[in-house]
Structures are given as C-alpha cells and as structure tokens.
C-alpha positions in Angstrom: -46.1 12.9 16.9 -47.3 9.3 17.6 -49.3 8.8 20.8 -47.5 6.0 22.6 -50.3 5.8 25.3 -53.2 5.1 22.9 -54.0 1.5 21.8 -56.9 2.0 19.3 -59.2 -0.9 18.6 -56.8 -3.4 20.1 -53.9 -2.2 18.0 -50.6 -0.9 19.3 -49.5 2.7 18.9 -48.3 3.2 15.3 -50.5 0.3 14.0 -53.6 0.7 11.9 -55.6 -1.2 9.3 -56.2 -0.1 5.8 -59.6 -0.3 4.0 -58.9 -3.9 3.2 -58.3 -4.8 6.8 -54.6 -5.4 6.4 -52.3 -4.4 9.2 -50.2 -1.2 8.7 -47.0 -0.8 10.6 -45.6 2.7 10.4 -48.0 3.3 7.5 -46.7 0.2 5.6 -48.7 -2.9 5.0 -47.3 -5.9 6.8 -47.7 -8.1 3.7 -45.6 -5.6 1.7 -42.8 -5.8 4.2 -43.1 -9.6 4.4 -42.9 -9.9 0.6 -39.8 -7.7 0.3 -37.8 -8.8 3.4 -39.2 -12.2 4.2 -40.4 -13.5 7.6 -39.7 -13.6 10.4 -39.1 -9.9 10.3 -38.6 -7.2 12.9 -40.1 -3.8 11.9 -39.0 -0.7 13.8 -41.3 2.3 13.7 -38.9 5.3 13.9 -41.8 7.6 14.8 -42.5 5.5 17.9 -38.8 5.5 18.8 -38.5 9.2 18.4 -41.7 9.8 20.4 -40.3 7.8 23.3 -37.0 9.7 23.1 -38.8 13.0 23.1 -40.9 12.0 26.1 -37.8 11.2 28.2 -35.9 14.3 27.1 -38.8 16.6 27.7 -39.2 15.2 31.3 -35.5 15.1 32.1 -34.1 18.3 30.5 -35.7 20.8 32.9 -34.4 18.8 35.9 -30.9 18.3 34.3 -31.3 14.6 34.3 -28.9 12.7 32.0 -30.5 10.2 29.7 -28.6 7.2 28.2 -30.0 4.7 25.8 -29.2 1.1 27.0 -27.8 -0.4 23.9 -28.3 -4.0 25.1 -32.0 -3.6 24.3 -31.2 -3.3 20.6 -28.1 -1.9 19.0 -27.4 -1.7 15.3 -25.1 0.7 13.5 -28.1 2.5 12.0 -29.7 2.9 15.5 -26.5 4.3 17.0 -26.2 6.7 14.1 -29.9 7.7 14.6 -29.1 8.5 18.2 -26.1 10.8 17.4 -28.5 13.7 16.6 -30.4 13.3 19.9 -29.4 14.5 23.4 -28.9 10.9 24.6 -25.8 9.2 25.9 -25.3 5.6 24.9 -24.5 2.6 27.2 -22.6 -0.3 25.7 -21.6 -3.5 27.5 -19.2 -5.4 25.2 -16.6 -4.8 22.5 -19.2 -5.8 19.9 -21.6 -3.0 21.1 -18.7 -0.6 21.4 -17.6 -1.4 17.8 -21.1 -0.9 16.6 -21.2 2.6 18.2 -17.8 3.5 16.8 -18.8 2.4 13.3 -21.8 4.7 13.5 -19.5 7.6 14.5 -21.0 7.9 18.0 -18.8 10.3 20.1 -16.7 8.4 22.6 -17.3 11.1 25.2 -21.0 10.1 25.2 -20.3 6.4 25.6 -20.4 4.5 28.9 -19.2 0.9 29.2 -21.2 -1.4 31.5 -20.8 -5.1 32.4 -20.4 -7.3 35.4 -17.3 -9.2 34.1 -15.3 -7.1 31.7 -12.5 -8.7 29.6 -8.9 -7.5 29.4 -9.6 -6.2 25.9 -12.6 -4.2 27.2 -10.6 -2.6 29.9 -7.8 -1.8 27.4 -10.4 -0.1 25.2 -11.4 2.1 28.2 -7.7 3.0 28.9 -7.4 3.9 25.2 -10.1 6.5 25.6 -12.7 4.8 23.5 -15.5 5.5 26.0 -16.1 8.5 28.2 -17.0 6.6 31.4 -16.8 3.1 32.7 -19.2 1.7 35.3 -17.1 -0.6 37.5 -18.9 -3.6 38.9 -16.4 -5.0 41.4 -13.3 -4.3 43.5 -11.2 -6.6 41.3 -12.3 -4.7 38.2 -11.2 -1.4 39.8 -7.9 -2.8 40.6 -7.5 -4.2 37.1 -8.5 -0.8 35.7 -6.1 1.1 38.0 -3.2 -1.0 36.6 -4.0 0.4 33.1 -4.6 4.0 34.1 -2.4 7.0 33.6 -2.3 10.1 35.9 -1.9 12.3 32.8 -5.2 11.0 31.3 -7.5 9.8 34.1 -10.2 7.3 33.5 -13.7 8.4 34.5 -15.2 5.7 36.8 -18.6 5.3 38.2 -19.2 2.4 40.7 -22.2 0.1 40.4 -23.4 -0.8 43.8 -26.1 -3.2 45.0 -28.4 -1.0 47.1 -30.4 -4.1 48.2 -33.6 -3.0 46.6 -35.6 -5.7 44.8 -38.0 -4.5 42.1 -41.4 -6.3 41.9 -40.6 -8.1 38.6 -39.6 -11.5 37.3 -36.6 -12.9 39.1 -34.6 -13.2 35.8 -34.7 -9.5 35.3 -34.4 -8.4 38.9 -30.9 -6.9 39.2 -30.9 -5.6 42.7 -31.2 -7.3 46.1 -29.5 -10.1 47.8 -29.8 -12.7 45.0 -28.1 -11.0 42.1 -24.6 -11.0 40.6 -24.6 -7.2 39.9 -22.9 -4.4 41.7 -20.4 -4.0 44.5 -21.7 -5.6 47.7 -21.8 -3.5 50.9 -19.0 -5.5 52.4 -16.6 -4.4 49.7 -17.4 -0.6 49.8 -14.6 0.4 52.1 -12.1 -1.5 50.0 -13.4 0.1 46.8 -13.1 3.5 48.4 -9.5 2.7 49.3 -8.7 1.5 45.9 -10.1 4.6 44.2 -8.3 6.9 46.6 -5.0 5.1 45.9 -5.3 5.1 42.1 -4.0 8.4 40.7 -5.2 7.5 37.2 -8.9 7.0 38.1 -11.3 9.8 38.4 -14.3 8.9 40.6 -17.5 10.2 39.0 -20.3 8.7 41.0 -22.5 5.8 41.7 -24.8 3.5 39.7 -27.6 1.1 40.6 -30.1 -0.7 38.4 -32.7 -2.8 40.2 -34.8 -4.4 37.5 -37.0 -4.2 34.4 -40.6 -3.4 33.7 -41.1 -1.3 36.9 -44.3 0.6 37.1 -43.9 2.2 40.5 -42.1 5.5 40.8 -41.5 4.7 44.5 -39.0 2.0 43.5 -36.8 4.6 41.8 -37.2 7.0 44.6 -36.1 4.3 47.1 -33.1 3.6 45.0 -31.9 7.2 44.8 -32.3 7.6 48.6 -30.1 4.5 49.0 -27.5 5.9 46.5 -27.4 9.2 48.4 -26.5 7.3 51.6 -23.7 5.5 49.9 -22.6 8.7 48.2 -22.4 10.3 51.7 -20.1 7.4 52.8 -17.9 8.0 49.8 -17.9 11.8 50.5 -16.7 11.3 54.0 -13.7 9.6 52.5 -13.0 12.5 50.2 -14.7 11.1 47.0 -17.4 13.4 45.7 -20.2 11.9 43.7 -20.9 14.1 40.6 -23.5 11.7 39.2 -26.0 9.2 40.5 -27.4 6.8 37.9 -30.6 5.2 39.1 -30.9 2.7 36.2 -33.7 2.0 33.8 -36.4 -0.6 33.7 -39.3 1.9 33.2 -42.4 -0.2 32.5 -44.2 0.1 29.2 -47.8 -1.0 28.3 -47.6 -4.2 26.4 -51.3 -4.9 25.6 -54.6 -2.9 25.2 -55.9 -3.9 28.7 -52.7 -4.2 30.6 -50.8 -2.0 33.0 -50.3 1.5 31.6 -46.9 2.9 30.7 -45.3 4.4 33.8 -45.7 8.2 33.7 -42.3 9.4 32.8 -42.7 13.1 33.9 -44.2 12.1 37.2 -41.5 9.5 37.8 -38.7 11.9 37.0 -40.2 14.5 39.3 -40.5 11.9 42.1 -36.9 10.8 41.7 -35.7 14.4 41.7 -37.7 15.2 44.8 -36.3 12.1 46.6 -32.8 13.3 45.7 -33.4 16.8 47.0 -34.8 15.4 50.3 -32.0 12.9 50.7 -29.2 15.4 50.1 -30.8 17.8 52.5 -30.6 15.1 55.1 -27.0 14.2 54.4 -25.6 17.5 53.4 -23.6 16.3 50.4 -23.2 18.5 47.3 -26.1 17.9 44.9 -25.1 15.3 42.2 -26.6 15.2 38.8 -29.1 12.4 38.2 -28.8 9.9 35.4 -31.2 7.3 33.9 -30.7 4.6 31.3 -33.9 3.4 29.6 -33.7 0.7 26.9 -37.0 -1.1 26.5 -38.9 2.1 27.3 -37.3 3.8 24.3 -37.2 1.0 21.7 -39.7 -1.6 22.9 -42.9 -0.1 21.5 -41.2 0.7 18.2 -40.8 -3.0 17.3 -43.2 -5.4 15.6 -42.4 -9.0 14.8 -44.1 -10.2 11.7 -44.5 -14.0 11.2 -46.1 -16.2 8.6 -48.5 -19.0 9.8 -47.2 -22.4 8.9 -50.0 -24.5 10.3 -53.1 -24.5 12.6 -54.0 -27.6 14.5 -56.2 -28.8 17.4 -54.7 -31.0 20.1 -57.4 -32.3 22.4 -58.8 -29.1 23.9 -55.9 -26.8 22.8 -55.6 -25.0 19.5 -52.1 -24.3 18.2 -50.9 -21.9 15.5 -47.4 -22.6 14.4 -45.5 -19.7 12.8 -42.1 -19.5 11.0 -40.4 -17.8 14.0 -39.1 -19.5 17.1 -37.3 -19.0 20.4 -34.2 -18.4 18.2 -35.5 -15.0 17.2 -37.7 -14.2 20.2 -36.4 -16.2 23.3 -38.0 -14.1 26.0 -41.4 -15.7 26.2 -39.8 -19.1 26.7 -37.1 -17.7 29.0 -39.2 -15.9 31.5 -42.7 -15.6 30.3 -42.4 -12.3 28.5 -45.7 -11.2 27.0 -46.3 -9.7 23.5 -49.8 -8.8 22.3 -50.5 -10.7 19.1 -52.9 -9.8 16.3 -53.7 -11.1 12.8 -51.8 -9.0 10.2 -53.7 -10.6 7.3 -57.4 -9.5 7.1 -59.7 -12.2 8.3 -63.4 -12.0 9.1 -63.6 -14.8 11.6 -64.3 -14.2 15.3 -61.5 -14.5 17.8 -60.5 -17.8 19.2 -58.0 -18.6 22.0 -54.9 -20.2 20.5 -51.3 -21.0 21.6 -48.9 -19.4 19.2 -45.8 -21.5 18.8 -42.6 -21.4 16.8 -40.6 -24.0 14.9 -38.0 -24.9 17.5 -37.6 -28.5 18.8 -39.3 -27.5 22.1 -42.8 -26.4 23.0 -41.6 -22.9 22.3 -44.7 -20.9 23.2 -44.5 -17.4 21.9 -47.9 -16.2 23.1 -51.4 -17.1 24.2 -53.6 -15.0 21.8 -57.1 -14.5 20.5 -56.8 -14.9 16.7 -59.5 -15.3 14.0 -60.8 -18.8 13.6 -60.4 -18.6 9.8 -56.7 -17.8 10.1 -54.8 -20.3 7.9 -51.4 -21.3 6.6 -49.7 -18.4 4.7 -51.4 -15.7 6.7 -49.4 -13.2 8.7 -49.5 -12.4 12.4 -47.8 -9.6 14.3 -46.4 -9.6 17.8 -46.3 -6.1 19.3 -43.7 -4.2 21.4 -40.9 -6.5 20.4 -38.3 -3.8 19.8 -36.3 -4.7 22.8 -34.5 -7.9 23.7 -35.7 -9.9 20.7 -33.3 -9.4 17.9 -30.5 -8.5 20.4 -31.0 -11.9 22.1 -31.5 -13.9 18.9 -29.4 -16.8 18.0 -29.1 -19.7 15.5 -30.7 -22.6 17.5 -31.8 -25.3 15.1 -29.5 -23.4 12.6 -32.3 -21.0 11.9 -31.1 -17.7 10.3 -31.6 -14.5 12.1 -34.3 -12.2 10.7 -33.9 -8.9 8.9 -34.6 -5.6 10.7 -36.4 -2.9 8.7 -37.1 0.6 9.8 -40.5 2.1 8.8 -41.8 5.6 9.0 -44.9 7.2 7.5 -45.3 4.7 4.7 -41.6 4.3 3.8 -39.2 1.6 4.8 -35.4 0.8 4.6 -33.2 -2.0 5.8 -31.4 -1.7 9.1 -30.0 -5.3 9.2 -30.2 -7.8 6.4 -31.5 -11.3 6.9 -28.8 -13.9 7.5 -28.1 -16.4 4.7 -27.3 -20.1 5.2 -23.8 -19.2 4.4 -23.8 -16.8 7.3 -25.1 -19.5 9.6 -22.5 -22.0 8.4 -19.7 -19.5 8.0 -18.0 -20.2 11.3 -17.9 -24.0 10.8 -14.5 -25.5 10.3 -14.4 -28.5 8.0 -12.0 -30.8 9.7 
C-alpha cells in the first residue's frame, strides 16, 4: 500500500520518475495522460485514496468511531460508487451532491445532509427518506423540518452547534468561534431543545461541530469534544439523549516535502476518545458514539493537477511561468493562499529557479511560488500536488474556460471519472434572446 507519509526526492506520495526523468502519477506518465485527456487535468491516484481511507478506518474501528467522507471536497458518481464498498458514511450538502450519491447507488441510510441554509427542496428530500440523517444548522431549520415530519416515520436529526472554538487556520476556512455563520448559537439552544421535544416526527440523534480545516493539533479536536459533551449534558437534562457526537473534520495533511507533517490519525483518534471518556465521566451522561468527517484528508493527497506551460517571462526581478490553468479550475490559491507543491512533469536538466506560477485568468491569478528548472519552456508540463480536494469541486467557467477532465489512475492504468467540458457545455445554458 502506498506510503502517504513519505515524500521521496521532493516528489509527493504516489509520484515517481521513469528512466527518462518524466513524472509518473500512479504509475502513468504525465505526458501520456495529457496527450489522451488534455490539460488542465486532474489525476486521482486511487491507491492514495484507498490508503487514506484505510488509515482512518484502522484508527477508528477499534474505538467504534464513525467515519464519513465529506463529499464537498470532491464528489463524482464514480467516487461515490467507489465508497460504497468501504465502511464510510457519506456527507452531502446539496441536491446536486445527493443526486450524485443516488446515481451511484449509495445507500440512503449511510447519507447525511449538511448545509447552513437548506432549501425547501432539500428538506423535502429529507422528509422523503432520501438520507439517513440531517444535520440541522438553525432553529428555523428545525421548525421547517418539523412541519414536514411524520410521527410514523421520524426524521433522524443531529444539531450543529457553535462550540466557540476557533482553529488556528485561515479565517476563510475557520468554521467555529464567534465570527462564523455555522451552527446554532448558544443563545438559541434552549429554543432548539424545546422545538425538538415538541416535534413528534423528529428523532434527536446528537450533536455536530466542525471548527475548521488543515488542523494539525489533536488538542483542538479534544477541546471540541469536551465542549460537545457539555452541550450534550444540557440536552440530556431536558430528556434528549445524544447518541452521536460528530467532532468534524479538517485533519491536516502534508502539502510539501519540508512542510508540516500529516496529523497522526491514530494518535488523534485516541486523544479524542480519551477526551470523550473523561468528559462523560465528569458529566455522567451515557456514552455517545463519536463521529468524524474527513474530506481533504481522504482525497487531497490523491489529486495531481497537470498543466501545460504557455509562456515563461521575466518582469523586472520576477520570473513568471504561465500555464493553461487558472483560478477557474483551482481557485483556492487566489481565494485564501492555499499552497500546492509544484514540480516539473517534463524532464528537464536545468537547475531550479524561483518562479511565480500563474494561470490564464484576467487577474494576477497566482497558483504557486515554485522552484522550477530554468530550461522549462512552452509546451512542457508541470504538476501541482495534493489537489484532490476543493479544486475541481470549486471550479467554474470564469473567462468561459471549460472545466478540466478528471482521470483515475492506479498502478499504470487509467480511466475517465469526468470528461472535459466542451464549448457547447460552457454555452449550453445561454438563452439566445
């Protein structure tokens, strides 16, 4: 099985070079993938995906911790179908993600619907039994859900709360604390308890709290579970037993050879479980089951974005390499400074030179600051690592660029997971009036 913790010779796990010096992704040459599927291209190494799944399952199963894949990171029909044979649950947060899971045949009982502002159609889908659980984000949502519920077929509801804990990460991906839209605020908890008790068609299942992304400290998760237990005790005093406490995701992954190491999953799960045991011993509530919901930590390292160099130029003291991607297929670097280690995919002998990697958008859409060979030239390929999460899933058609293809690779073989958009696809929603 692929070693997700070992960056060899500056290359990400699952990457290697052949005897010609060409980059291999999942055992397939990058230039072979580019020739067949075009660029930009997202390549997903299924061995890396499965290795991450196995690491979480191995750490969580002995402690009876439920693991759900956060589909918002990247969800395609083929990915949902791939997950059916695993022990994982699946989180969706829109009708589009729900329909994707359903087309794959993913069991409704293993689906959880998230979202901070659910539509009437999404609540109707819950009432129709298309998901096993809904995570309610507000008092109003619980009231809207109760109006659709039936006592003969209760809806399983977990409540997302804001525990007030702020992860040490970028403000844009910090989802707990006093400056976030997510979760029921403390001031609404009593009203939420009252609404749940009054709604005969709602089955209260437990609590949920997610505090942010790219978290490397196990103590953050432990602090979150202790806060959840305190809130669970408050619900318990009102007669609502918490069967499940979901402490979120956001487990940090290593994104470059010299950067912060991946958070140790086994140690982190053990720390969370210990914090739970200590907290319930202090409060006396029945022991709930723990749940986690990794997304990036499962799919992030599996992804590699392959781009073709369009031009190299020198502006004063700054060297630029322009590639055929843009913020339309990878918006996170421009949005909040996300980092992706970048290497030359085409074999080049030149020494490394610091360059600014940019895309084709009509902005200074910096994709990365990277050290690339000085003899890199137009037509060559470069690869950005750990792009499996929140790249394709956040992609759009700015500048009317087409979305890239997604190809799955494994041990020298490859197959298409999502085809490249055509210009007809891009223009297909236009109305000629």
